[in-house]
Backbone as CSV, one residue per row, in Angstrom:
resi,resn,N_x,N_y,N_z,CA_x,CA_y,CA_z,C_x,C_y,C_z
1,MET,117.862,101.172,98.656,117.086,100.267,97.963,116.888,100.037,96.414
2,LYS,116.507,99.007,95.920,116.611,98.661,94.767,115.310,98.744,94.241
3,ILE,114.923,100.090,93.365,113.585,99.968,92.721,113.221,99.616,91.404
4,ALA,112.028,99.026,91.152,111.628,98.766,89.827,110.805,99.817,89.267
5,LEU,110.843,100.348,88.237,110.141,101.466,87.246,109.198,100.494,86.549
6,ILE,108.353,100.760,86.786,107.172,100.401,85.605,106.521,101.182,84.738
7,GLY,106.768,101.721,83.905,106.226,102.756,83.054,107.691,103.561,83.281
8,TYR,108.088,104.061,81.770,109.193,104.845,81.618,108.991,106.277,80.861
9,GLY,108.038,106.907,80.956,107.740,108.031,80.379,108.159,109.128,80.995
10,VAL,107.287,110.346,81.089,107.857,111.558,81.710,108.027,111.226,83.160
11,MET,107.294,110.442,83.535,107.135,110.783,85.136,108.242,109.809,85.530
12,GLY,108.413,108.290,84.746,109.520,107.407,85.100,111.008,108.107,85.065
13,LYS,111.034,108.935,84.049,112.372,109.296,83.989,112.702,110.203,85.140
14,LEU,111.660,110.867,85.493,111.780,112.190,86.891,112.173,111.436,87.817
15,ILE,111.204,110.615,88.126,111.350,109.185,89.662,112.976,108.655,89.504
16,HIS,113.529,108.592,88.140,114.534,107.922,88.350,115.757,108.656,88.695
17,ARG,115.712,110.164,88.308,116.615,110.932,88.271,116.839,111.361,89.763
18,LEU,115.600,111.705,90.279,115.343,111.781,91.626,115.523,110.595,92.667
19,ALA,115.406,109.530,92.498,115.790,108.574,93.192,117.170,107.968,93.484
20,GLU,117.817,108.388,92.764,119.402,108.299,92.370,119.627,109.200,93.059
21,GLU,119.418,110.605,93.082,119.707,111.562,94.052,119.699,111.293,95.233
22,LYS,118.921,110.700,95.516,118.621,110.049,96.972,119.374,108.947,97.242
23,GLY,120.060,108.337,96.570,120.913,107.052,96.684,120.636,106.155,96.589
24,HIS,119.161,105.719,96.151,118.834,104.660,95.854,118.995,104.079,94.299
25,GLU,119.014,102.938,93.885,119.196,102.370,92.224,118.097,101.763,91.961
26,ILE,117.849,102.197,90.538,117.098,101.837,89.814,117.425,100.284,89.063
27,ALA,116.891,99.704,89.851,117.620,97.918,89.376,117.065,97.871,88.061
28,VAL,115.243,98.299,88.194,114.517,97.458,86.641,113.877,98.137,86.042
29,ILE,113.854,98.078,84.751,113.361,99.293,84.131,111.950,98.474,82.978
30,ILE,110.783,98.994,83.478,109.552,98.135,82.398,109.221,99.256,81.508
31,ASP,109.240,99.097,80.410,108.951,100.144,79.313,108.168,99.725,78.185
32,ASP,107.876,100.432,77.324,106.684,99.790,76.295,107.015,98.908,75.594
33,ALA,108.340,98.617,75.932,108.490,96.884,75.184,108.072,96.060,75.732
34,ASP,107.673,95.752,77.030,107.385,94.779,77.918,105.916,94.885,77.933
35,ALA,105.202,95.855,77.157,103.769,95.749,77.229,103.089,94.772,77.303
36,GLY,103.341,93.706,76.290,102.743,92.465,76.238,103.045,91.379,77.326
37,LEU,104.208,91.560,78.118,104.281,90.331,79.156,103.091,90.082,79.955
38,THR,102.994,88.966,80.375,101.472,88.568,81.225,102.134,89.047,82.595
39,ALA,101.173,88.778,83.548,101.423,89.057,84.747,102.878,88.199,85.470
40,SER,103.086,86.732,85.021,103.762,86.051,85.358,105.063,86.315,84.837
41,GLU,104.867,86.548,83.707,106.205,87.003,82.718,106.854,88.312,83.768
42,LEU,106.160,89.158,84.092,106.553,90.655,84.527,107.038,90.452,86.063
43,ALA,106.349,89.126,86.509,106.974,88.835,88.243,108.230,88.202,88.279
44,GLU,108.498,87.756,87.063,110.087,87.086,86.906,111.113,88.394,86.996
45,LYS,110.891,89.411,85.901,111.617,90.380,85.776,111.569,91.479,87.183
46,LEU,110.762,91.234,88.159,110.613,92.071,89.095,111.555,91.223,90.421
47,ARG,111.511,90.380,90.700,112.254,89.292,91.916,113.308,89.890,92.078
48,GLY,113.614,90.329,93.302,114.903,90.402,93.616,115.021,92.178,94.085
49,VAL,113.649,93.191,93.676,114.024,94.493,94.207,113.283,94.726,95.343
50,ASP,113.619,95.894,96.202,112.731,96.483,97.166,111.428,96.686,97.260
51,ALA,111.288,97.391,96.052,109.793,98.105,95.868,109.545,98.285,94.280
52,ALA,108.182,98.661,93.851,108.251,98.887,92.367,107.066,100.284,92.487
53,ILE,107.508,101.068,91.461,106.566,102.570,91.227,105.919,102.143,89.984
54,ASP,104.838,102.340,89.925,104.073,102.174,88.561,103.427,103.722,88.090
55,PHE,103.706,104.178,86.707,103.133,105.068,86.617,102.825,104.531,84.912
56,THR,101.707,103.904,84.666,101.480,103.538,83.284,99.994,103.900,82.953
57,THR,99.243,103.208,82.516,97.863,103.219,82.364,96.939,102.032,83.306
58,ALA,95.860,102.635,83.367,94.847,102.416,84.351,94.425,100.923,83.739
59,ASP,94.368,100.585,82.288,94.042,99.076,81.731,95.382,98.261,82.126
60,ALA,96.546,98.930,82.499,97.735,97.903,82.989,97.907,97.656,84.459
61,VAL,97.126,98.330,85.404,97.014,98.276,86.976,96.981,97.014,87.354
62,GLN,95.933,96.241,86.909,95.673,94.915,87.543,96.881,93.907,87.431
63,ARG,97.289,94.131,86.183,98.519,92.947,85.584,99.602,93.126,86.539
64,ASN,100.083,94.413,86.651,100.576,95.038,87.313,100.817,94.495,88.821
65,VAL,99.596,94.666,89.436,99.542,94.543,91.036,99.452,92.818,91.340
66,GLU,99.414,92.173,89.973,99.292,90.745,90.378,100.932,90.254,89.719
67,ALA,101.319,91.173,89.109,102.965,90.335,88.985,103.963,90.983,90.530
68,CYS,103.406,92.012,91.168,104.419,92.389,91.797,103.846,91.807,93.408
69,VAL,102.542,91.258,93.310,102.476,90.208,94.357,102.958,88.739,94.265
70,ALA,102.725,88.515,93.084,103.649,87.136,93.170,105.004,87.274,92.979
71,ALA,105.920,88.403,92.901,107.018,88.632,93.046,107.176,88.933,94.450
72,GLY,106.322,89.233,95.482,106.762,89.576,96.696,107.200,91.032,96.841
73,VAL,107.128,91.893,95.864,107.220,93.371,95.933,106.531,94.476,96.286
74,PRO,106.637,94.937,97.071,105.446,96.256,97.364,105.710,97.059,96.107
75,LEU,104.107,97.587,95.942,104.330,98.493,94.675,103.377,99.610,95.104
76,VAL,103.863,100.799,94.901,103.627,102.412,94.679,102.475,102.284,93.598
77,GLU,101.643,102.605,93.462,100.651,102.957,92.210,100.407,104.113,92.252
78,GLY,100.781,104.794,91.298,100.729,106.340,90.432,99.934,106.445,89.577
79,THR,99.477,105.585,88.907,98.492,105.478,87.944,97.147,105.952,88.535
80,THR,96.517,106.787,87.863,94.973,106.834,88.135,94.075,106.476,87.065
81,GLY,92.634,106.360,87.519,91.615,106.079,86.540,91.099,104.715,86.562
82,TRP,91.507,103.824,87.968,91.366,102.164,87.803,90.404,102.334,89.021
83,ASN,89.600,103.240,89.288,88.889,102.838,90.382,87.812,102.064,90.168
84,GLY,87.094,102.063,89.531,86.100,100.588,89.008,86.527,99.342,89.182
85,GLN,88.223,99.353,89.605,88.794,97.889,89.480,89.301,97.726,91.137
86,ARG,88.722,98.934,92.025,89.205,98.968,93.657,89.148,97.649,93.878
87,ALA,88.087,96.943,94.206,87.738,96.024,95.075,88.469,94.791,94.556
88,ASP,88.227,94.839,93.113,89.411,93.313,92.810,90.661,93.812,93.114
89,ILE,91.542,94.467,92.981,92.678,94.523,93.017,93.066,94.722,94.626
90,GLU,92.157,95.275,95.530,92.318,95.036,97.110,92.078,93.755,97.351
91,GLN,91.579,92.974,96.712,91.455,91.542,96.959,92.672,90.754,96.616
92,ILE,92.988,91.151,95.764,94.336,90.575,95.141,95.416,91.059,95.950
93,VAL,95.897,91.975,96.645,96.572,92.494,97.555,96.661,91.424,98.825
94,GLU,95.052,91.323,99.157,95.078,90.722,100.554,95.317,89.536,100.250
95,VAL,94.274,88.701,99.542,94.980,87.298,99.174,96.325,87.115,98.789
96,GLY,97.054,87.666,98.609,98.307,87.245,98.197,99.554,87.810,99.132
97,ASN,98.776,88.618,99.962,99.659,89.082,101.345,100.965,89.431,100.797
98,GLY,100.252,90.943,99.884,101.087,91.917,99.289,101.332,93.189,99.910
99,ALA,101.802,94.175,99.762,101.841,95.586,100.218,101.799,96.206,98.753
100,PHE,100.467,97.564,98.870,100.303,98.179,97.735,99.800,99.628,98.639
101,VAL,100.647,100.865,98.167,99.818,102.114,98.399,99.650,103.080,97.233
102,PHE,98.386,103.433,97.067,98.081,104.414,95.931,97.516,105.791,96.297
103,GLY,97.654,106.699,95.530,97.375,107.633,95.609,96.945,108.419,94.577
104,ALA,95.427,109.379,94.787,94.584,109.918,93.682,96.098,110.966,93.493
105,ASN,96.850,111.493,94.476,97.924,112.268,93.741,99.103,112.461,94.894
106,PHE,100.275,111.706,94.508,101.355,111.873,95.297,102.105,113.015,95.860
107,SER,101.516,114.102,95.344,102.191,115.458,95.826,102.096,115.650,97.437
108,ILE,102.748,115.964,98.166,102.771,116.488,99.461,101.973,117.349,99.745
109,GLY,102.087,118.509,98.952,101.535,119.823,98.854,99.825,119.382,99.104
110,VAL,99.426,118.653,97.712,98.222,118.176,97.609,97.440,117.367,98.733
111,ASN,98.508,116.538,99.584,97.795,115.713,100.355,97.130,116.561,101.504
112,LEU,98.350,117.720,101.825,97.930,118.723,102.898,96.529,119.640,102.498
113,PHE,96.706,119.669,100.902,95.410,120.782,100.850,94.098,119.788,101.074
114,TYR,94.119,118.472,100.949,93.265,117.667,101.548,92.933,117.526,102.849
115,ARG,93.559,118.205,103.424,93.212,118.123,105.086,92.625,119.219,104.933
116,ILE,93.441,120.728,104.321,92.906,122.219,104.538,90.969,122.253,104.130
117,SER,91.073,121.557,102.987,89.864,121.382,102.300,88.679,120.777,103.346
118,ASP,88.865,119.599,103.870,88.445,118.933,104.794,87.950,120.022,106.079
119,PHE,88.972,120.799,106.631,88.725,121.643,107.651,87.391,122.983,107.164
120,ALA,87.896,123.253,106.001,87.082,124.232,105.543,85.413,123.944,105.124
121,ALA,85.782,122.521,104.858,84.103,122.040,104.355,83.357,122.181,105.635
122,GLU,84.009,121.415,106.718,83.335,121.281,108.016,82.976,122.675,108.468
123,LEU,83.792,123.502,108.416,83.492,124.715,109.008,82.203,125.451,108.371
124,PHE,82.195,125.413,106.794,81.329,126.263,105.941,80.067,125.306,106.132
125,ALA,79.948,123.745,106.574,78.715,123.244,106.555,77.780,124.006,107.820
126,LYS,78.213,125.010,108.456,77.758,125.647,109.634,76.909,126.898,109.182
127,PHE,77.305,126.915,107.938,76.524,128.512,107.160,76.158,127.838,105.632
128,PRO,74.726,127.481,105.772,74.131,127.155,104.800,73.939,128.069,103.581
129,GLU,74.460,129.371,103.572,74.284,130.294,102.719,75.417,130.102,101.707
130,TYR,76.469,129.611,102.156,77.413,129.166,101.081,77.531,127.704,100.179
131,GLU,77.799,127.831,98.778,77.426,126.723,98.267,79.178,126.113,97.864
132,ALA,79.395,124.840,97.938,80.751,124.543,97.814,80.854,124.217,95.929
133,PHE,82.190,124.244,95.540,82.465,123.934,94.071,83.644,123.556,94.008
134,ILE,84.173,122.760,92.855,85.474,122.231,92.813,85.838,122.466,91.401
135,GLU,87.091,122.936,90.967,87.417,123.266,89.719,88.634,122.548,89.569
136,GLU,88.822,122.079,88.372,90.606,121.501,88.608,90.872,121.805,86.883
137,GLN,92.273,121.925,86.482,92.930,122.302,85.109,93.818,121.293,84.841
138,HIS,94.300,120.211,84.035,95.221,119.723,83.736,95.935,119.635,81.811
139,HIS,96.790,119.551,81.620,97.334,119.492,80.434,96.353,118.567,79.412
140,SER,96.551,118.983,77.979,95.514,118.449,77.266,95.910,116.544,77.174
141,ARG,97.168,116.373,77.698,97.545,114.927,77.163,96.797,114.103,78.344
142,LYS,96.140,114.768,79.617,95.670,113.696,80.428,94.461,113.250,80.079
143,LEU,94.190,111.825,80.407,93.258,111.418,79.806,92.034,111.094,80.660
144,ASP,92.124,110.921,82.065,91.221,110.882,82.886,90.283,112.328,82.958
145,SER,89.340,112.395,82.951,88.647,113.790,83.463,87.203,113.371,84.030
146,PRO,86.882,113.675,85.363,87.880,115.019,86.119,89.112,113.864,86.841
147,SER,90.186,114.626,87.396,91.109,114.153,87.804,90.515,113.093,89.029
148,GLY,91.859,112.164,89.385,92.074,111.598,90.650,91.628,112.163,91.443
149,THR,92.768,113.327,91.642,92.840,114.216,92.673,91.602,114.927,92.974
150,ALA,90.940,115.649,91.903,89.564,116.093,91.972,88.323,115.416,92.480
151,LEU,88.514,114.241,92.146,87.596,113.222,92.828,87.680,113.053,94.327
152,LYS,89.003,112.661,95.036,89.481,112.454,95.971,88.998,113.789,97.092
153,ILE,89.439,115.069,96.184,88.792,116.492,96.868,87.259,116.408,97.288
154,LYS,86.601,115.927,96.098,85.093,115.763,96.201,84.676,114.806,97.266
155,ASP,85.300,113.677,97.574,84.728,112.620,98.701,85.241,113.296,99.861
156,VAL,86.397,114.375,100.170,86.867,114.667,101.286,85.566,115.802,101.712
157,VAL,85.208,116.812,100.803,84.449,117.725,101.078,83.095,117.351,101.281
158,SER,82.461,116.356,100.417,81.286,115.998,100.491,80.824,115.029,101.639
159,LYS,81.955,114.847,102.641,81.273,114.401,104.021,80.737,115.532,104.758
160,HIS,80.985,116.964,104.402,80.414,117.931,105.060,79.267,118.817,104.393
161,VAL,79.554,118.983,103.071,78.269,119.947,102.477,78.426,119.245,100.849
162,GLU,77.112,119.415,100.269,76.961,119.259,99.356,77.643,119.760,97.780
163,VAL,78.454,118.963,97.025,79.067,119.476,95.768,78.502,119.021,94.729
164,GLY,78.367,119.674,93.745,78.111,119.389,92.174,78.937,119.177,91.534
165,ASP,78.685,119.071,90.303,79.798,118.149,89.381,81.035,119.192,89.341
166,ILE,82.115,118.378,88.974,83.311,119.172,89.176,83.525,119.791,87.633
167,ALA,84.125,120.925,87.856,84.466,121.467,86.548,85.964,121.441,85.888
168,ALA,86.045,120.731,85.000,87.483,119.961,84.622,88.030,121.046,82.882
169,THR,88.945,121.313,83.107,89.677,121.772,81.701,90.856,120.931,81.554
170,ARG,91.011,120.924,80.072,92.177,119.837,79.747,92.566,121.143,78.244
171,ALA,94.034,121.282,78.860,94.547,122.234,77.672,95.927,122.742,78.158
172,GLY,96.584,122.853,76.615,98.001,123.096,76.978,99.112,121.935,77.716
173,ASN,99.971,123.033,78.609,100.517,122.154,79.381,100.612,122.118,80.770
174,ILE,99.418,122.361,81.431,98.976,122.491,82.797,99.273,121.626,83.549
175,PRO,100.218,121.501,84.570,100.764,120.476,85.243,99.645,120.203,86.027
176,GLY,99.003,120.970,86.841,97.886,120.681,87.486,97.296,121.596,88.105
177,THR,96.238,122.141,88.547,95.395,123.261,89.281,94.198,122.850,89.767
178,HIS,94.134,122.582,91.233,93.061,122.413,91.882,92.473,123.606,92.890
179,ARG,90.853,123.535,92.561,90.318,124.983,93.371,89.306,124.202,94.493
180,VAL,89.174,124.844,95.221,87.644,124.362,96.115,87.023,125.821,96.637
181,GLY,86.014,126.259,96.497,85.314,127.212,96.762,84.050,127.222,97.268
182,PHE,83.832,128.068,98.013,82.647,128.468,98.964,82.173,129.665,98.293
183,ASP,80.775,129.721,97.499,80.652,130.546,97.305,79.083,131.252,97.913
184,GLY,79.231,132.695,98.335,77.735,133.376,99.123,77.179,134.563,98.478
185,SER,76.260,134.877,98.930,75.641,136.004,97.934,76.784,137.593,98.218
186,ALA,77.415,137.266,99.130,78.221,138.458,99.653,79.637,138.407,99.161
187,ASP,79.866,137.133,99.227,81.567,137.045,99.243,81.848,135.657,98.482
188,GLN,82.973,135.112,97.964,83.294,134.070,97.707,84.688,133.597,98.374
189,ILE,84.905,132.671,98.662,86.165,132.247,99.657,87.098,130.886,98.572
190,LEU,88.259,131.204,98.348,88.530,130.183,97.204,89.976,129.508,97.728
191,LEU,89.995,128.274,97.694,91.061,127.490,97.831,92.093,126.861,97.021
192,GLU,93.249,127.057,96.740,93.797,126.756,95.505,95.161,125.870,95.624
193,HIS,95.411,124.769,94.815,96.762,124.393,94.741,97.368,124.171,93.097
194,THR,98.024,124.794,93.075,98.523,125.075,91.970,100.295,124.391,91.712
195,ALA,100.305,123.193,90.834,101.748,122.285,90.685,102.457,122.991,89.938
196,ARG,103.743,123.517,90.106,104.749,124.152,89.056,105.120,123.047,88.236
197,SER,105.491,121.522,88.654,105.959,120.795,87.742,105.842,119.318,88.286
198,ARG,105.773,118.396,87.760,105.703,117.184,88.269,106.228,116.402,89.015
199,GLU,107.706,117.471,89.890,108.678,117.153,90.734,107.960,116.421,92.227
200,GLY,106.989,117.286,92.577,105.994,116.839,93.963,105.514,115.414,93.473
201,PHE,104.863,115.334,92.601,104.481,114.065,92.393,105.759,112.802,92.583
202,ALA,106.618,113.241,92.227,107.728,111.866,91.853,108.573,111.894,93.147
203,SER,108.496,112.874,93.870,109.316,113.023,95.175,108.210,112.302,96.159
204,GLY,106.957,112.542,96.009,105.906,111.941,97.169,105.836,110.605,96.708
205,SER,106.072,110.030,95.369,105.961,108.304,95.375,107.199,107.761,95.567
206,ILE,108.612,108.442,95.836,109.672,107.954,96.353,109.455,108.029,98.160
207,LEU,108.804,108.634,98.228,108.652,108.781,99.766,107.831,107.565,100.226
208,ALA,106.977,107.529,99.340,105.668,106.317,99.633,106.630,105.041,99.378
209,THR,107.218,104.879,98.307,108.251,103.521,98.358,109.125,103.392,99.560
210,GLU,109.845,104.690,99.976,110.685,104.193,101.147,109.587,103.852,102.699
211,TRP,108.380,104.121,102.482,107.687,104.263,103.385,106.936,102.580,103.774
212,ILE,106.465,101.894,102.237,106.200,100.718,102.234,106.724,99.409,102.417
213,VAL,108.276,99.449,102.197,109.195,98.277,102.429,108.991,97.929,104.073
214,GLY,108.491,96.615,103.838,108.569,95.892,105.229,107.270,96.168,105.603
215,LYS,106.342,97.009,105.243,104.776,96.692,105.346,104.025,95.558,104.373
216,LYS,102.885,95.144,104.818,101.428,94.349,104.338,100.558,95.070,104.297
217,GLY,99.803,94.853,103.221,98.633,95.684,103.120,98.166,96.780,102.008
218,PHE,97.036,96.993,102.054,96.598,97.917,101.349,96.366,99.154,102.005
219,TYR,97.110,100.530,101.394,97.067,101.779,101.726,96.819,102.997,100.768
220,GLU,96.748,103.936,101.486,96.245,105.330,100.510,97.656,106.100,100.917
221,PHE,97.818,107.088,99.678,99.401,107.707,100.400,98.856,108.718,101.875
222,THR,97.423,108.859,102.160,97.265,109.601,102.978,97.595,109.013,104.182
223,ASP,97.712,107.674,104.370,98.217,107.115,105.433,99.767,107.017,105.641
224,VAL,100.453,107.294,104.543,101.740,107.964,104.880,102.152,109.100,105.896
225,LEU,101.081,110.178,105.030,101.317,111.524,105.548,100.562,111.116,106.891
226,ASP,99.428,110.513,107.198,99.287,110.524,108.587,100.236,110.242,109.438
227,GLU,101.061,109.358,109.260,102.071,108.744,110.320,102.945,109.750,110.139
228,ILE,103.230,110.601,109.382,104.300,111.652,109.391,103.965,112.680,110.038
229,VAL,102.766,113.289,109.735,102.428,114.380,110.834,101.291,113.991,111.695
230,GLY,100.788,112.973,111.743,99.669,112.754,113.005,98.294,112.989,112.463
231,LYS,97.759,112.190,112.832,95.949,112.362,112.657,95.315,113.524,112.922
């Protein structure tokens, strides 16, 4: 499979290595030198690849989506912080008959953690003496706070129980830690996911890329996992 990388920072370079180890070809690299390209100019660079993976910035997402739709290239969106543009981006994909899959977090472990948190929240909803809380920690270079992953966890848990503000920490080089807790007067139950490196995110984005080729529509990474493990 020929893949285009939009964004060539730490994640882009890691995806490059892992994708080639899986036998894929990185056919196009879009880096900082291409930041000023219009959507139509970017589309010309992307034509002929099987799929693209975007790890850039939130303000570049709409341009990248427009370019991929125009080029007929499925896009895996790893950038977070663009939720306010979701309705517009979904319309661009649907009107242009494009293919798009995004995730607050492409780690397979995190996506299984969503399922565990969902089950736990449903269980604790039957016991109002417990209150739910969410905490997250990331490296000091991460711009969005709280993280997209933490917001997704809150959406999942809030289907069953009330959750207050997310406690977010930005310090050092923490790859990512997320906790869901249920606190009562007698005890506390804590669920935790800790990322050891960014490889989990990179591997998940490659899995999503393999999955989206040949499809049309607007998907979340949870749809990929649903197909693999069953709903």
